[in-house]
C-alpha positions in Angstrom: -123.4 -22.6 62.5 -120.9 -22.8 59.7 -118.3 -25.6 60.1 -114.6 -24.6 59.3 -112.1 -27.4 59.0 -109.3 -27.3 61.6 -106.6 -27.4 58.9 -108.0 -24.4 56.9 -105.8 -21.8 58.6 -102.6 -23.8 58.0 -103.6 -24.3 54.4 -104.1 -20.6 54.0 -100.8 -19.8 55.6 -99.2 -22.5 53.4 -100.6 -20.9 50.3 -99.2 -17.5 51.4 -95.7 -19.1 51.8 -96.0 -20.9 48.5 -96.8 -17.6 46.8 -93.9 -15.9 48.5 -91.6 -18.8 47.6 -92.6 -18.7 44.0 -92.1 -15.0 43.8 -88.7 -15.3 45.5 -87.6 -18.1 43.1 -88.7 -16.1 40.1 -86.9 -13.0 41.2 -83.8 -14.9 42.0 -83.8 -16.6 38.6 -84.1 -13.3 36.8 -81.3 -11.8 39.0 -79.1 -14.8 38.2 -79.7 -14.3 34.5 -78.7 -10.6 34.7 -75.6 -11.4 36.8 -74.5 -14.3 34.6 -75.0 -12.1 31.5 -72.9 -9.4 33.1 -70.1 -11.9 34.0 -70.2 -13.3 30.5 -69.7 -9.9 28.9 -67.1 -8.9 31.5 -65.1 -12.1 30.7 -65.4 -11.4 27.0 -64.0 -7.9 27.5 -61.2 -9.2 29.7 -60.3 -11.9 27.2 -60.3 -9.3 24.4 -58.0 -7.0 26.4 -55.7 -9.9 27.3 -55.5 -11.0 23.6 -54.7 -7.4 22.5 -52.0 -7.1 25.1 -50.6 -10.5 24.1 -50.6 -9.5 20.4 -48.7 -6.2 21.2 -46.2 -8.2 23.2 -45.6 -10.6 20.4 -45.3 -7.8 17.8 -42.8 -5.9 20.1 -40.7 -9.1 20.5 -40.6 -9.7 16.7 -39.7 -6.0 16.0 -37.0 -6.1 18.7 -35.5 -9.3 17.2 -35.5 -7.7 13.7 -33.8 -4.6 15.3 -31.1 -6.8 16.9 -30.4 -8.4 13.5 -30.0 -4.9 12.1 -27.4 -4.2 14.9 -25.4 -7.2 13.7 -25.5 -6.0 10.1 -24.2 -2.6 11.2 -21.2 -4.3 12.8 -20.6 -6.4 9.7 -20.8 -3.3 7.6 -18.2 -1.6 9.8 -15.9 -4.7 9.3 -16.3 -4.7 5.5 -15.6 -0.9 5.3 -12.5 -1.3 7.5 -11.4 -4.5 5.7 -12.3 -4.0 2.0 -10.1 -6.9 0.9 -10.9 -9.3 3.7 -10.8 -13.0 2.9 -13.4 -15.6 3.7 -11.3 -16.8 6.7 -10.9 -13.3 8.1 -14.6 -12.7 7.8 -15.4 -16.0 9.6 -12.9 -15.1 12.3 -14.5 -11.8 12.9 -18.0 -13.4 13.0 -16.8 -16.0 15.5 -15.3 -13.2 17.6 -18.7 -11.5 17.6 -20.3 -14.8 18.5 -22.8 -14.2 15.7 -24.1 -17.8 15.3 -24.2 -18.3 19.1 -25.9 -15.1 20.0 -28.4 -15.1 17.2 -29.9 -18.7 17.1 -32.4 -17.5 14.3 -29.5 -16.6 12.0 -29.2 -19.1 9.1 -26.3 -17.3 7.5 -24.9 -13.9 6.6 -22.3 -12.3 4.4 -21.4 -9.8 1.7 -22.9 -9.7 -1.8 -21.6 -7.6 -4.8 -22.6 -6.8 -8.3 -20.7 -8.8 -10.9 -21.1 -7.5 -14.5 -21.3 -9.9 -17.5 -17.7 -9.1 -18.5 -16.5 -10.0 -14.9 -18.5 -13.2 -14.8 -15.8 -15.5 -16.3 -13.1 -14.3 -13.8 -15.5 -14.6 -10.9 -16.6 -18.1 -11.9 -13.0 -19.3 -12.1 -12.4 -18.5 -8.4 -12.4 -21.5 -6.1 -15.6 -21.7 -4.0 -15.3 -22.2 -0.2 -18.6 -23.9 0.8 -18.1 -23.5 4.6 -15.6 -22.4 7.1 -12.9 -25.0 7.3 -14.2 -27.0 4.3 -12.2 -27.9 1.3 -12.5 -26.2 -2.1 -15.7 -27.3 -3.8 -15.4 -29.5 -6.9 -18.9 -28.5 -8.2 -18.7 -26.4 -11.4 -19.8 -22.8 -11.0 -23.4 -22.4 -12.3 -25.5 -19.3 -12.5 -28.9 -19.8 -10.8 -31.3 -19.1 -12.4 -29.6 -19.7 -15.7 -29.5 -17.0 -18.3 -27.4 -14.1 -19.7 -28.0 -10.8 -18.0 -26.1 -7.4 -17.9 -25.1 -8.0 -14.3 -25.5 -10.5 -11.5 -25.6 -10.2 -7.7 -23.4 -12.9 -6.0 -22.3 -13.6 -2.4 -18.5 -13.0 -2.1 -18.1 -13.4 1.7 -20.4 -15.6 3.8 -20.9 -17.7 6.9 -23.6 -20.3 7.1 -24.9 -22.4 10.0 -25.8 -25.3 7.7 -24.2 -25.7 4.3 -27.1 -27.8 3.1 -29.5 -24.8 3.6 -27.1 -22.1 2.4 -27.4 -20.3 -0.9 -25.6 -22.0 -3.9 -22.4 -20.2 -4.9 -23.9 -19.0 -8.2 -27.3 -17.9 -6.8 -28.1 -14.6 -8.5 -29.9 -12.4 -5.8 -30.9 -9.8 -8.4 -32.6 -12.3 -10.8 -35.9 -12.5 -9.0 -38.3 -10.2 -7.2 -35.7 -9.7 -4.4 -33.4 -8.0 -6.9 -35.7 -5.0 -7.1 -35.5 -4.5 -3.4 -31.7 -4.9 -3.4 -31.2 -2.3 -6.2 -33.7 0.1 -4.5 -31.7 -0.3 -1.3 -28.5 0.6 -3.1 -30.1 3.8 -4.5 -31.8 4.9 -1.3 -29.2 3.9 1.2 -31.7 2.3 3.5 -31.8 -1.3 4.6 -34.3 -3.8 3.0 -36.3 -6.5 4.7 -37.5 -9.1 2.1 -38.6 -12.7 2.0 -36.1 -14.9 0.2 -37.2 -18.2 -1.3 -34.5 -20.8 -2.0 -36.0 -24.1 -3.3 -38.9 -25.0 -1.0 -37.6 -22.9 2.0 -38.7 -19.3 2.6 -36.5 -17.2 4.9 -36.3 -13.6 5.9 -33.5 -11.6 4.1 -32.2 -8.4 5.8 -29.7 -6.4 3.7 -27.9 -3.1 4.2 -26.0 -1.2 1.4 -22.2 -0.5 1.9 -20.5 2.5 0.4 -16.9 3.5 0.2 -15.6 5.2 3.4 -18.6 3.9 5.4 -20.7 7.1 4.8 -23.8 7.3 2.6 -23.5 9.9 -0.3 -26.3 12.5 -0.6 -27.4 11.8 -4.2 -28.5 8.7 -6.0 -25.8 9.1 -8.6 -23.1 9.5 -6.0 -24.5 6.4 -4.1 -24.3 4.3 -7.2 -20.7 5.5 -7.9 -19.5 4.8 -4.3 -21.5 1.5 -4.0 -19.4 -1.5 -2.8 -22.0 -4.1 -2.1 -24.6 -5.4 0.4 -24.3 -6.9 3.9 -27.1 -9.3 4.3 -28.4 -12.1 6.5 -30.9 -14.9 6.2 -33.1 -15.6 9.2 -35.2 -18.7 10.1 -38.7 -17.4 10.9 -39.5 -20.4 13.2 -36.8 -19.5 15.7 -38.0 -15.9 15.8 -41.5 -17.1 16.2 -40.6 -19.5 19.1 -39.1 -16.5 21.0 -42.1 -14.3 20.3 -44.7 -16.9 21.3 -42.9 -17.8 24.6 -45.4 -17.2 27.4 -48.4 -16.8 25.0 -50.3 -20.1 25.1 -53.0 -21.0 22.6 -51.7 -18.2 20.2 -50.5 -18.5 16.6 -48.7 -15.8 14.7 -48.0 -15.0 11.1 -45.8 -12.5 9.3 -47.3 -11.2 6.1 -45.2 -9.2 3.6 -46.9 -6.7 1.3 -50.6 -6.1 0.8 -53.6 -8.4 1.4 -53.1 -10.1 -1.9 -49.5 -11.1 -1.1 -48.8 -14.8 -1.3 -45.7 -14.6 1.0 -47.0 -15.4 4.5 -44.8 -16.9 7.2 -46.7 -18.8 10.0 -46.0 -20.4 13.3 -48.3 -22.4 15.6 -51.7 -23.9 14.8 -54.5 -21.4 14.5 -57.1 -22.2 17.2 -60.6 -23.0 16.1 -62.8 -19.9 15.9 -59.7 -17.7 16.7 -59.8 -13.9 16.5 -57.0 -12.1 14.6 -55.1 -8.9 15.6 -53.2 -7.1 12.9 -50.2 -5.0 13.8 -48.1 -3.0 11.2 -44.4 -3.3 11.7 -43.7 -1.0 8.7 -41.2 -1.8 6.0 -44.0 -3.8 4.4 -44.4 -6.4 7.2 -47.5 -7.0 9.2 -47.9 -9.3 12.3 -51.1 -11.3 12.5 -51.8 -12.8 15.9 -54.5 -15.5 16.3 -56.1 -16.4 19.6 -59.4 -17.4 21.1 -61.5 -14.8 22.8 -64.5 -15.4 25.0 -67.6 -15.1 23.0 -69.6 -13.2 25.6 -72.6 -15.5 25.3 -74.5 -16.6 28.4 -74.1 -20.3 27.7 -70.7 -20.2 26.0 -68.8 -19.2 29.1 -68.2 -21.7 31.9 -68.1 -19.0 34.7 -71.4 -17.3 33.6 -73.2 -20.7 33.2 -71.9 -21.8 36.6 -73.0 -18.5 38.1 -76.5 -18.9 36.5 -76.9 -22.5 37.7 -75.5 -21.6 41.1 -77.8 -18.6 41.4 -80.9 -20.6 40.5 -79.8 -23.4 42.8 -79.2 -21.0 45.7 -82.5 -19.3 45.0 -84.4 -22.7 45.1 -82.7 -23.6 48.3 -83.4 -20.3 49.9 -87.0 -20.5 48.9 -87.3 -24.0 50.3 -85.7 -22.8 53.5 -88.1 -19.9 53.9 -91.0 -22.1 53.0 -90.1 -24.7 55.6 -89.3 -22.2 58.4 -91.9 -19.7 57.5 -90.5 -17.0 59.8 -88.4 -13.9 59.5 -86.2 -15.0 62.4 -84.7 -17.9 60.4 -84.0 -15.6 57.5 -82.3 -13.1 59.9 -80.2 -15.8 61.4 -79.1 -16.8 57.9 -78.1 -13.2 57.0 -76.2 -13.0 60.3 -74.2 -16.1 59.5 -73.4 -14.9 56.0 -72.2 -11.5 57.3 -70.1 -13.3 59.9 -68.3 -15.2 57.2 -67.7 -12.1 55.2 -66.2 -10.3 58.2 -64.0 -13.3 58.9 -62.8 -13.3 55.3 -62.2 -9.5 55.3 -60.2 -9.8 58.5 -57.8 -12.3 56.9 -57.7 -11.1 53.3 -56.7 -8.0 51.4 -59.7 -6.0 50.3 -58.1 -5.0 46.9 -56.6 -8.2 45.6 -58.4 -10.9 47.7 -55.1 -12.4 48.7 -54.2 -13.4 52.3 -53.2 -10.3 54.3 -50.3 -9.8 56.8 -52.2 -11.5 59.6 -53.0 -14.7 57.6 -49.5 -14.8 56.0 -47.8 -14.7 59.4 -50.0 -17.6 60.5 -49.2 -19.6 57.3 -45.4 -18.9 57.7 -45.6 -20.5 61.2 -47.5 -23.4 59.7 -44.9 -23.7 56.9 -42.0 -23.8 59.4 -43.8 -26.4 61.6 -44.6 -28.6 58.6 -41.0 -28.5 57.3 -39.7 -29.5 60.7 -42.0 -32.5 60.8 -41.1 -33.6 57.2 -37.4 -32.7 57.3 -37.8 -30.4 54.3 -36.7 -26.8 53.7 -39.2 -24.1 52.8 -38.6 -20.5 51.7 -40.2 -17.1 51.9 -39.9 -14.7 48.9 -40.5 -10.9 49.7 -41.5 -9.2 46.4 -41.6 -5.4 45.9 -42.6 -3.5 42.8 -39.8 -1.2 41.7 -40.7 2.5 41.5 -44.4 1.8 42.0 -44.8 5.4 43.3 -44.2 6.7 39.8 -47.3 4.9 38.6 -49.5 6.5 41.3 -47.9 9.9 40.6 -48.2 9.8 36.8 -51.4 7.7 36.2 -53.3 8.1 39.5 -54.1 5.8 42.4 -56.9 4.1 40.5 -54.4 3.0 37.9 -52.1 1.9 40.7 -54.8 -0.3 42.2 -55.5 -1.8 38.8 -51.9 -2.6 38.4 -51.7 -4.3 41.9 -54.7 -6.5 41.1 -53.1 -7.5 37.7 -49.7 -8.1 39.4 -51.3 -10.3 42.0 -53.2 -12.3 39.4 -50.2 -12.8 37.2 -48.0 -13.9 40.2 -50.6 -16.3 41.4 -50.9 -17.9 38.0 -47.2 -18.9 38.0 -47.2 -20.7 41.4 -48.0 -24.3 42.4 -51.2 -25.1 44.3 -49.1 -25.9 47.4 -47.5 -22.4 47.5 -49.1 -19.3 49.0 -49.1 -15.7 47.9 -50.2 -12.8 50.0 -50.1 -9.0 50.1 -48.3 -7.4 53.0 -49.5 -3.9 52.0 -48.8 -1.2 49.4 -46.8 -2.8 46.6 -45.2 -5.6 48.7 -46.1 -9.3 48.3 -44.9 -12.5 50.0 -44.7 -15.9 48.4 -44.3 -19.0 50.6 -42.6 -22.0 48.9 -43.5 -25.3 50.5 -40.5 -27.6 50.9 -42.3 -30.8 49.9 -40.7 -30.8 46.4 -36.9 -30.3 46.7 -36.6 -30.0 42.9 -38.5 -26.7 43.0 -35.7 -24.2 43.9 -36.8 -20.8 45.3 -34.3 -19.1 42.9 -36.1 -20.7 39.9 -39.5 -19.5 41.3 -38.0 -16.0 41.8 -36.7 -15.9 38.2 -40.0 -17.1 36.9 -41.8 -14.3 38.7 -39.3 -11.8 37.3 -40.0 -13.1 33.8 -43.7 -12.9 34.0 -43.6 -9.5 35.5 -41.5 -8.4 32.6 -44.5 -8.9 30.2 -46.3 -5.6 29.6 -49.5 -4.8 31.6 -52.4 -3.1 29.9 -54.3 -0.5 32.0 -57.4 1.6 31.2 -55.7 4.8 32.3 -52.6 4.2 30.2 -52.5 4.7 26.5 -49.8 2.0 26.0 -48.8 -1.2 27.8 -46.9 -0.7 31.1 -43.7 -2.5 31.8 -43.1 -3.3 35.5 -40.0 -4.4 37.3 -39.7 -6.1 40.6 -37.1 -6.9 43.3 -37.2 -10.1 45.3 -35.6 -11.2 48.6 -35.3 -14.9 49.4 -34.9 -16.4 52.9 -34.5 -20.2 53.2 -34.5 -22.7 56.0 -35.8 -22.9 59.6 -36.2 -19.9 62.0 -37.5 -19.6 65.6 -40.5 -17.7 64.3 -42.2 -16.7 61.1 -41.3 -13.1 61.8 -37.6 -13.9 61.7 -37.9 -15.7 58.3 -39.8 -12.7 56.9 -37.3 -10.3 58.3 -34.4 -12.1 56.6 -36.3 -12.1 53.3 -36.9 -8.3 53.7 -33.1 -7.8 54.3 -32.4 -9.8 51.1 -34.9 -7.6 49.3 -33.1 -4.5 50.5 -29.9 -5.9 49.0 -31.6 -6.8 45.7 -32.8 -3.2 45.4 -29.3 -1.9 46.3 -27.8 -4.1 43.6 -29.7 -2.4 40.8 -33.4 -3.6 41.2 -35.3 -6.0 38.9 -33.3 -8.9 40.4 -33.4 -11.3 43.4 -31.0 -11.9 46.2 -30.8 -14.9 48.7 -30.3 -14.0 52.4 -27.0 -15.0 54.1 -26.0 -14.0 57.7 -23.4 -11.5 56.5 -26.2 -9.3 55.2 -27.0 -8.3 58.8 -23.7 -6.4 59.1 -23.8 -5.2 55.5 -27.3 -3.8 56.1 -26.2 -2.1 59.3 -23.4 -0.4 57.5 -25.6 0.6 54.6 -28.3 2.1 57.0 -25.5 4.0 58.7 -24.2 5.4 55.5 -27.7 6.3 54.4 -28.3 8.2 57.6 -24.9 10.1 57.3 -25.6 11.0 53.7 -28.7 13.0 54.7 -26.6 15.8 56.1 -23.4 15.3 53.9 -24.4 18.0 51.3 -25.5 20.6 53.9 -22.3 20.0 56.0 -20.1 20.4 52.9 -18.6 16.9 53.1 -18.7 16.4 49.3 -15.9 17.6 47.0 -14.9 17.2 43.4 -11.6 15.9 41.9 -10.7 16.1 38.2 -9.1 13.5 35.9 -7.4 14.9 32.8 -8.5 13.8 29.3 -5.8 13.7 26.5 -5.8 14.0 22.7 -4.2 10.7 21.6 -2.5 12.3 18.6 -0.2 14.8 20.5 -1.0 13.9 24.1 -2.2 17.4 24.8 -4.8 17.9 27.6 -8.2 18.8 26.1 -10.5 18.4 29.1 -11.1 17.0 32.5 -13.8 14.7 34.0 -15.4 15.9 37.3 -15.6 13.1 39.9 -17.5 13.1 43.2 -15.8 12.3 46.5 -17.3 12.0 50.0 -15.2 12.6 53.1 -17.3 11.2 56.0 -16.5 12.7 59.4 -16.8 9.2 61.0 -15.3 6.8 58.4 -13.1 9.0 56.3 -13.0 8.7 52.5 -15.9 6.6 51.2 -15.6 5.1 47.8 -18.2 6.2 45.2 -19.4 2.7 44.4 -20.6 2.5 48.1 -22.4 5.8 48.5 -23.6 6.7 45.0 -26.0 3.7 44.8 -27.5 4.9 48.1 -28.0 8.4 46.6 -29.7 6.8 43.6 -32.0 4.7 45.8 -33.0 7.5 48.1 -33.4 10.1 45.3 -30.8 12.4 46.9 -28.8 12.0 43.7 -30.9 14.7 42.1 -29.9 17.3 44.7 -26.3 16.2 44.8 -26.1 16.0 41.0 -27.3 19.6 40.8 -24.6 20.6 43.2 -21.9 18.7 41.1 -23.1 20.6 38.0 -22.8 24.0 39.6 -19.5 23.2 41.3 -17.8 21.8 38.1 -19.1 24.7 35.9 -17.9 27.3 38.5 -14.4 25.7 38.7 -14.0 25.5 34.9 -15.2 29.1 34.5 -12.4 30.1 36.9 -9.8 28.3 34.9 -11.2 29.8 31.7 -10.8 33.2 33.2 -7.0 32.4 33.6 -6.7 31.6 29.9 -7.3 27.8 29.9 -9.6 26.3 27.2 -10.4 22.9 28.6 -13.8 21.1 28.5 -15.3 19.7 31.6 -17.3 16.4 31.7 -20.0 15.8 34.3 -21.8 12.5 35.0 -25.6 12.6 35.0 -27.4 9.6 36.7 -30.5 7.8 35.4 -32.6 9.3 38.2 -31.6 12.8 37.1 -32.4 12.0 33.4 -35.8 10.7 34.4 -36.9 14.2 35.4 -37.4 17.2 33.1 -35.8 19.4 35.7 -32.3 18.2 34.6 -32.6 20.7 31.7 -33.2 23.6 34.1 -30.3 22.5 36.4 -27.9 22.5 33.5 -29.1 25.9 32.3 -28.9 27.4 35.8 -25.3 26.0 36.3 -24.1 27.6 33.1 -25.9 30.9 33.8 -24.6 31.3 37.4 -21.0 30.3 36.5 -20.8 32.1 33.2 -19.3 29.1 31.5 -19.8 28.8 27.8 -22.2 25.9 27.0 -19.9 24.4 24.4 -17.3 23.7 27.2 -19.7 21.4 29.1 -20.0 17.7 28.3 -22.8 15.7 30.0 -22.0 11.9 30.4 -24.9 9.4 30.6 -24.5 5.7 30.8 -26.1 3.2 28.4 -28.2 1.8 31.2 -29.6 5.3 32.1 -30.4 5.9 28.4 -32.4 2.6 28.1 -34.5 3.1 31.3 -37.0 5.2 29.2 -35.5 5.6 25.8 -38.3 7.8 24.3 -38.3 10.3 27.2 -34.4 10.3 27.3 -34.3 11.3 23.6 -36.5 14.4 24.3 -34.5 15.5 27.3 -31.1 15.0 25.6 -32.3 17.0 22.6 -33.3 19.8 25.0 -29.9 19.7 26.5 -28.3 19.6 23.1 -30.3 22.7 22.1 -28.6 24.6 24.9 -25.2 24.0 23.2 -24.0 21.3 25.7 -22.3 18.2 24.2 -23.4 14.7 25.2 -21.3 11.5 25.7 -22.3 7.9 26.3 -20.3 6.6 29.3 -19.3 3.0 29.8 -20.1 2.2 26.2 -20.4 -1.5 25.4 -21.7 -2.6 28.8 -25.3 -1.5 28.7 -26.6 -3.8 25.9 -28.4 -0.9 24.2 -29.7 -1.4 20.7 -27.6 0.4 18.0 -30.9 1.4 16.4 -31.7 3.3 19.6 -28.1 4.8 19.6 -28.8 6.4 16.3 -31.8 8.2 17.8 -29.9 9.8 20.7 -28.3 13.2 19.9 -24.8 12.2 21.3 -21.4 13.6 20.3 -19.0 11.0 21.9 -18.9 7.4 23.0 -16.6 6.5 25.9 -15.3 2.9 25.6 -15.6 1.2 28.9 -12.3 0.4 30.7 -13.2 -3.3 30.8 -12.5 -3.4 27.0 -9.5 -1.1 27.2 -7.7 -3.3 29.9 -8.3 -6.5 27.8 -7.2 -5.3 24.4 -3.6 -6.6 24.9 -4.8 -10.1 25.9 -8.2 -10.6 24.4 -8.7 -10.7 20.6 -12.4 -10.3 21.2 -12.0 -7.1 23.1 -9.6 -5.8 20.5 -12.1 -6.6 17.7 -14.9 -4.9 19.7 -12.9 -1.7 20.3 -12.1 -1.6 16.5 -15.8 -2.0 15.8 -16.8 0.7 18.3 -14.3 3.1 16.6 -15.7 2.3 13.2 -19.2 2.7 14.5 -18.2 6.2 15.8 -16.9 7.1 12.4 -20.1 5.9 10.7 -22.3 8.0 13.1 -19.9 11.0 13.1 -19.1 10.5 16.8 -15.8 11.1 18.7 -14.4 8.0 20.6 -12.7 8.2 24.0 -11.1 5.2 25.8 -11.3 5.0 29.6 -9.0 3.2 32.0 -5.7 3.3 30.0 -3.0 2.0 32.3 -0.1 0.8 30.1 1.9 2.1 27.1 0.9 -1.0 25.2 -2.8 -0.2 25.5 -2.1 3.3 24.4 -0.3 2.1 21.3 -3.1 -0.3 20.3 -5.7 2.5 20.8 -3.7 4.9 18.7 -3.4 2.3 15.9 -7.2 1.9 16.0 -7.5 5.7 15.6 -9.2 6.3 19.0 -9.5 10.1 19.4 -9.1 10.7 23.2 -7.9 8.8 26.3 -7.9 9.0 30.1 -6.5 6.7 32.7 -3.9 6.1 35.4 -1.1 6.0 32.7 -1.5 9.7 32.3 -2.9 10.9 35.6 -5.2 9.9 38.5 -8.1 12.1 39.6 -6.5 15.2 41.2 -7.5 17.9 43.5 -8.0 21.3 41.7 -4.9 22.8 43.2 -2.6 19.9 42.1 -4.1 19.9 38.7 -3.4 23.6 38.3 0.2 23.4 39.4 1.1 20.3 37.4 -1.0 20.2 34.2 -2.5 23.5 33.5 0.7 24.9 32.2 1.4 24.8 28.4 3.4 21.5 28.5 3.3 18.0 27.0 3.3 15.2 29.5 6.0 12.6 29.4 4.5 9.2 29.6 6.1 6.9 32.2 8.0 9.7 34.2 5.1 11.5 35.9 4.1 9.9 39.2 0.3 10.0 39.4 -1.3 11.2 42.6 
């Protein structure tokens, strides 16, 4: 009989489990290596995309800053053309009125430079030199820098400097160095020039624009030289521009390089991180932006996350192997899987599946905890309700996958701006909630809301979009204690509704009066649904006059709503609701048809007036606006040249590139285009030159202040000169006094409208009073 040790079976089974454990540990280690490698490469790709997006944002900021400087130069050129013999003090007064040094912190100085021939040099040198505004006449003898006899020199004749110690010397010859070639080339080409200017050991940016007699650029080089007056130029401090561009871009350096790769003129800001990558973006005009930043290397051991995943995976594998080895049964493994699945289900029940943020159920629980904690501590917490403006347009234009990517990116960016004690969750769709703990009274919810708006304003880069996507958001804030978390969230939602009604991309704080305001707004929104079908809308017409002879040259069609329950509702109450609900497209089409039909009727009687019709930003966002205008002209029979479309600056800047194309299509029909409320929309003058407009309507806020505000009077004069430079007609709105009319006439404004002449009138009253060949007598006609 063969003897078998009693422990042999256990040893055999132990060997089996050892083999299984070794195989499991080996497989787990290999899987961890693959997973860590995938995470490392994924992090590297994300880091590269984030760096590219940051570089584009920095370049866009720099380009926009340079464009704004160009806008100031255009205004200065208009002043010089309108005041050819202006003194240093007059120029300084104009610059202070414009707030040049206050609004442009990067501005070192600016002024006018002219060519002084060798024969004119003695007389020029004999003039007293004013070294700064309000300073005494300099006693320093005039000296040409650099010294030497030349056929001509380029000296500054009018100037304003932020710091006299850093300003150009009076005799500094701008044409003596390499900069002179660019100046003379600018004179001959008529284009502005952006050049580096080195004075002593300081290198600044010099932006110049040629000025010609009459303000218009001649068509030939010879004519430009003959009509040349001088240059308007400015000197910019690069570090200030760089600080603005680098705001929000940590661990990033930037450089501006002028010319080719062999150029020695390179302006830098910020230390270049060790091992940094560089992104080069061409700004044209010879300037290139170089952005330096660190990018994840993609190596398995160079990334903390991938290394942690690898070590964690190996550790977990070892633990699991030990667990299986010890238990040696499938039941234990099954129980482990059940426990893991239970945790996943619990997490999924309380978190959003797309962003991983707390969902509505968990947020409501945390709001109740927030209220209870603040009651115990005597502090005040807050809830911020955040909604992405016009998110539906992203899904419609780029697809739902792009919309999901954007929501994930928005959630990550918002979370990165909050404190650890604060909570962010997704309520569903494009709505998020942020809970602000009241433990730190110094952290105001309004500051948090503004910080969220700022970070949301930075472009997002999506795979489905060929260019960075700019997103706006509206935020409602509710503060203090409530009986329940639902009430606090409801009040934040009401404040969000008010923020959207106030123009979007802003925040509002809840106050009790909003309950009644919301109730009225909801009632108006409900009544507006049937207002067009029930013929509750009508048009009134305000005459427009030629300022030279006070003859009527046109009318502006204005929308009115006669509610059957509340009577006449003011436009500033119901038009924002039409904008928000999208009904403005249907109502705007009705206004176009009605105004064209009315004007065609008057033309059939022998009148030759033009009619102006307002087009909203919502209408301009859609290509169908071109078809609506074409249909209104075809149905009414009105000649296209008698229709003027008015678009506000704000509507133009919503999507400037698309607006240019649609306005050009409208222009091709023969319809004229006017920029309404000009001066209030903060549009870039560089963009204004791109729009195919015929007229700028100066906003009534400037008109009503020209008698009491020198700043408004100067701005109106600048707008008129700008119109002349661009070949545009100018119209002043809101004229109410004869004194305002006299100032506008002296400034050579072309057309006017306002209560001084006539209020908006019903068509029948307009026919009986003003559509007869007559000249109105100012001050004797009682406006309706």
